[in-house]
C-alpha atoms as one frame of an Amber mdcrd trajectory, in Angstrom:
protein
 -45.051  31.380-157.827 -47.931  32.972-155.952 -47.924  36.748-155.585 -47.472
  36.625-151.812 -44.486  34.281-152.100 -42.827  36.690-154.529 -43.526  39.646
-152.232 -41.999  37.775-149.300 -38.888  36.820-151.295 -38.518  40.424-152.495
 -38.802  41.723-148.925 -35.903  39.603-147.697 -33.671  40.199-150.745 -30.393
  38.316-150.561 -31.257  36.892-147.124 -32.629  33.671-148.556 -32.331  32.057
-145.132 -34.810  34.540-143.697 -37.167  34.075-146.624 -37.157  30.287-146.088
 -37.708  30.732-142.353 -40.509  33.233-142.941 -42.147  30.991-145.561 -42.209
  27.834-143.467 -42.976  29.746-140.261 -46.386  30.806-141.569 -46.977  27.785
-143.812 -46.676  25.489-140.795 -47.699  28.040-138.178 -49.573  25.660-135.902
 -47.034  22.767-135.715 -44.209  25.316-135.360 -45.818  26.972-132.347 -46.982
  23.604-130.950 -43.354  22.448-130.790 -42.259  25.787-129.303 -44.946  25.427
-126.650 -43.488  22.084-125.554 -40.023  23.660-125.395 -41.367  26.575-123.335
 -43.108  24.246-120.880 -39.800  22.454-120.289 -38.417  25.700-118.836 -40.387
  25.109-115.622 -37.880  22.349-114.818 -34.814  24.408-115.764 -34.940  27.369
-113.384 -31.530  26.300-112.100 -29.886  26.317-115.549 -28.077  29.653-115.808
 -26.225  28.680-119.027 -29.595  29.098-120.788 -29.533  32.859-120.170 -27.434
  33.839-123.243 -29.483  31.454-125.403 -32.706  32.992-124.140 -31.424  36.513
-124.784 -30.398  35.564-128.333 -33.872  34.168-129.042 -35.823  36.973-127.388
 -33.792  39.641-129.213 -35.184  38.144-132.428 -38.777  37.375-131.481 -40.850
  39.420-129.062 -43.958  41.530-128.602 -44.990  45.025-127.545 -48.037  45.423
-125.321 -50.590  47.906-126.703 -53.271  49.913-124.966 -56.716  49.972-126.545
 -56.173  53.543-127.728 -52.818  52.755-129.336 -54.358  49.683-130.993 -57.144
  51.870-132.320 -54.600  54.124-134.016 -53.203  51.136-135.921 -56.637  50.002
-137.095 -57.593  53.437-138.386 -54.420  54.022-140.426 -55.069  54.959-144.053
 -51.475  55.590-145.113 -48.160  53.775-144.919 -46.110  54.271-141.759 -42.365
  53.626-141.617 -40.470  54.480-138.426 -37.086  52.813-138.687 -34.983  54.709
-136.153 -32.510  53.677-133.485 -34.759  55.534-131.032 -37.326  52.777-131.583
 -35.433  50.817-128.937 -36.911  53.201-126.376 -40.261  51.675-127.392 -39.210
  48.122-128.274 -36.069  47.427-126.189 -34.524  44.655-128.248 -31.424  44.481
-130.404 -32.768  43.506-133.809 -36.533  43.500-134.430 -37.551  47.096-133.701
 -38.946  48.488-136.968 -42.389  50.109-136.795 -43.702  49.606-140.318 -47.289
  49.344-141.537 -47.629  49.121-145.336 -51.101  49.126-146.868 -52.532  49.084
-143.323 -56.130  48.874-144.528 -55.445  45.356-145.825 -56.398  43.295-142.742
 -56.447  39.511-142.423 -57.389  37.288-139.482 -56.737  33.594-138.918 -56.638
  31.031-136.117 -54.089  31.741-133.400 -51.536  28.894-133.174 -50.922  29.603
-129.488 -54.586  29.185-128.633 -54.818  26.021-130.744 -51.737  24.610-128.996
 -52.946  25.371-125.478 -56.569  24.258-125.773 -58.193  27.674-125.647 -61.919
  28.257-125.869 -62.830  27.610-129.545 -64.667  30.946-129.595 -61.362  32.749
-128.934 -59.091  30.957-131.416 -59.856  32.996-134.553 -57.934  36.038-133.348
 -54.489  36.416-134.953 -54.501  39.567-137.104 -52.142  40.681-139.881 -51.899
  44.343-140.863 -50.656  44.950-144.410 -50.817  43.204-147.766 -47.492  41.336
-147.649 -48.311  39.205-144.614 -52.078  39.255-145.072 -51.983  38.068-148.674
 -49.614  35.239-147.716 -52.103  34.093-145.091 -54.948  34.203-147.617 -53.005
  32.260-150.242 -51.203  29.761-148.019 -53.068  29.466-144.702 -56.606  28.514
-145.657 -56.278  25.525-143.305 -56.077  28.087-140.468 -59.289  29.779-141.680
 -57.553  32.909-142.961 -59.933  35.561-144.245 -59.846  39.244-145.114 -61.682
  41.620-142.772 -62.186  45.360-142.386 -60.441  47.586-139.876 -63.737  47.884
-137.998 -64.067  44.097-137.780 -60.491  43.847-136.505 -61.238  46.284-133.670
 -64.413  44.367-132.834 -62.288  41.234-132.326 -59.830  43.203-130.188 -62.551
  44.739-128.012 -64.429  41.448-127.558 -61.333  39.614-126.375 -60.118  42.480
-124.195 -63.447  42.162-122.441 -62.474  38.557-121.647 -59.063  39.502-120.213
 -56.913  39.197-123.351 -54.250  41.855-123.811 -53.253  43.217-127.221 -49.700
  42.671-128.480 -47.804  43.673-131.628 -45.368  40.895-132.525 -41.958  41.396
-134.123 -39.637  38.734-135.512 -36.332  39.066-137.360 -37.230  36.280-139.782
 -40.435  38.077-140.798 -38.677  41.367-141.508 -37.913  42.654-138.029 -41.000
  44.839-138.035 -44.542  45.095-136.741 -47.380  43.587-138.733 -49.005  40.850
-136.643 -51.354  41.915-133.856 -52.656  39.229-131.531 -54.962  38.891-128.548
 -53.088  37.166-125.748 -53.902  35.664-122.362 -51.277  34.188-120.003 -53.135
  30.865-119.976 -53.107  30.470-123.757 -50.214  32.582-125.094 -46.887  30.808
-125.651 -45.069  34.150-125.702 -46.395  35.256-122.305 -45.682  31.814-120.868
 -42.113  31.963-122.214 -41.535  35.298-120.471 -42.950  34.016-117.178 -40.959
  30.759-117.169 -37.733  32.278-118.505 -37.981  34.878-115.744 -37.576  32.079
-113.223 -34.119  31.475-114.695 -33.143  35.132-114.923 -35.355  38.199-114.376
 -33.748  39.975-117.334 -35.181  37.441-119.792 -38.395  38.707-121.339 -39.970
  38.650-124.775 -42.741  40.994-123.619 -42.133  44.745-123.819 -44.527  46.618
-121.517 -46.774  49.262-123.047 -45.055  52.174-121.313 -48.118  53.134-119.306
 -48.905  52.822-115.621 -52.247  53.238-113.877 -53.380  56.313-111.987 -56.160
  55.750-109.443 -58.632  58.325-108.175 -59.436  57.059-104.679 -62.365  59.444
-104.372 -64.188  57.540-107.132 -63.116  53.990-106.242 -65.792  51.885-104.514
 -63.589  48.759-104.122 -65.756  46.722-106.487 -62.646  44.658-107.380 -63.454
  44.573-111.122 -59.929  45.777-111.871 -58.382  42.935-109.877 -60.677  40.365
-111.496 -59.889  41.414-115.086 -56.123  41.852-114.612 -54.493  38.732-116.114
 -51.194  39.326-114.283 -52.362  39.827-110.711 -50.792  43.275-110.307 -53.933
  44.578-108.567 -55.251  42.938-105.410 -57.610  43.904-102.612 -57.059  43.085
 -98.957 -59.888  44.161 -96.645 -61.015  46.610 -99.346 -57.521  48.105 -99.455
 -56.117  48.057-102.959 -52.532  47.051-103.689 -51.142  48.007-107.101 -47.764
  46.674-108.231 -46.688  49.444-110.595 -43.325  47.826-111.335 -44.864  44.604
-112.652 -47.768  46.278-114.444 -47.589  45.891-118.244 -49.889  48.862-118.771
 -52.339  46.937-120.928 -55.262  49.073-119.711 -57.779  46.278-119.102 -58.390
  47.493-115.566 -59.097  51.017-116.825 -61.633  49.756-119.358 -63.437  47.659
-116.753 -63.664  50.314-114.035 -67.330  51.302-114.055 -66.623  54.263-111.771
 -63.945  55.589-114.156 -61.604  55.833-111.199 -58.593  54.613-113.204 -56.616
  56.051-116.097 -53.380  55.350-117.959 -50.446  57.732-117.982 -47.093  57.606
-119.707 -44.730  56.460-116.973 -41.350  58.236-117.293 -39.671  55.291-115.564
 -40.832  52.843-118.226 -40.575  52.346-121.977 -42.283  54.716-124.386 -45.659
  53.553-125.733 -46.197  52.509-129.342 -48.385  55.563-129.811 -48.152  56.297
-133.533 -49.680  59.775-133.300 -47.238  60.830-130.588 -44.267  59.408-132.479
 -45.175  61.123-135.747 -46.006  64.441-134.061 -42.941  64.479-131.802 -39.234
  64.751-132.450 -36.795  61.904-133.125 -35.000  62.598-129.862 -38.142  62.786
-127.736 -41.189  61.369-129.537 -43.458  62.279-126.585 -42.468  65.851-125.583
 -45.857  66.974-124.243 -47.727  63.709-123.804 -49.012  63.227-120.266 -52.092
  61.040-120.065 -54.694  59.315-122.224
């Protein structure tokens, strides 16, 4: 038995069913997601089917993602010690029933391989090599079992270079969680609505019921300094969700639908935009703020970044 297989079996303990799911999930990552993509696309014809709501909730409670800002992503890729935040309060960050554990073990062990979503949706070949594992347990499994998906070990600096390059092309950063892979963080991916099965599932499931979502917003909203804005429209162009639009040079910002990814902020040459922690939204996955704050209120003094 390969070392990574043993580590995976040990992680799941007596839950052999989860070990088997986890094992085959990554071993056949691409065909698994390819099939799921076909299932997701079928949802466009089922907006009338309300009986699917409890099924969708059951699935999304077990597999979902948390949107990350560039700064919060940077904290993950500069970790040099293990992080384990396994609290009920995590649901204020990741609002799902089961997979909510924020755990990064041996975070300097970074692996990247081809993204099955991008392969399934015909993405630009230059963007496919972009699925990142943080930690030895998942990363070593990819290296030992997923060579066909071009798995390779990289540095934390290289990981951030991939993140920054794809954010510049309109890809948001998401931390994925799945019950069958331990219910915790560990896989960070670069996602675009046109090529991400997860984002497509949220959009199409929302046509059935607005409460169905496998995408947890970052927790940030955008603050705009009108005195600096020159209506260049860069923010509207880069936003992959259309929450910013200009009409006769008048900007419209849909704060409620904004996922707080921060792409608009990064692409504002006038620096007229900034992110702030929105008290009406989820808390961000800001590791520094969580570790420095209290269990009851992980962000007692955090205002803007």
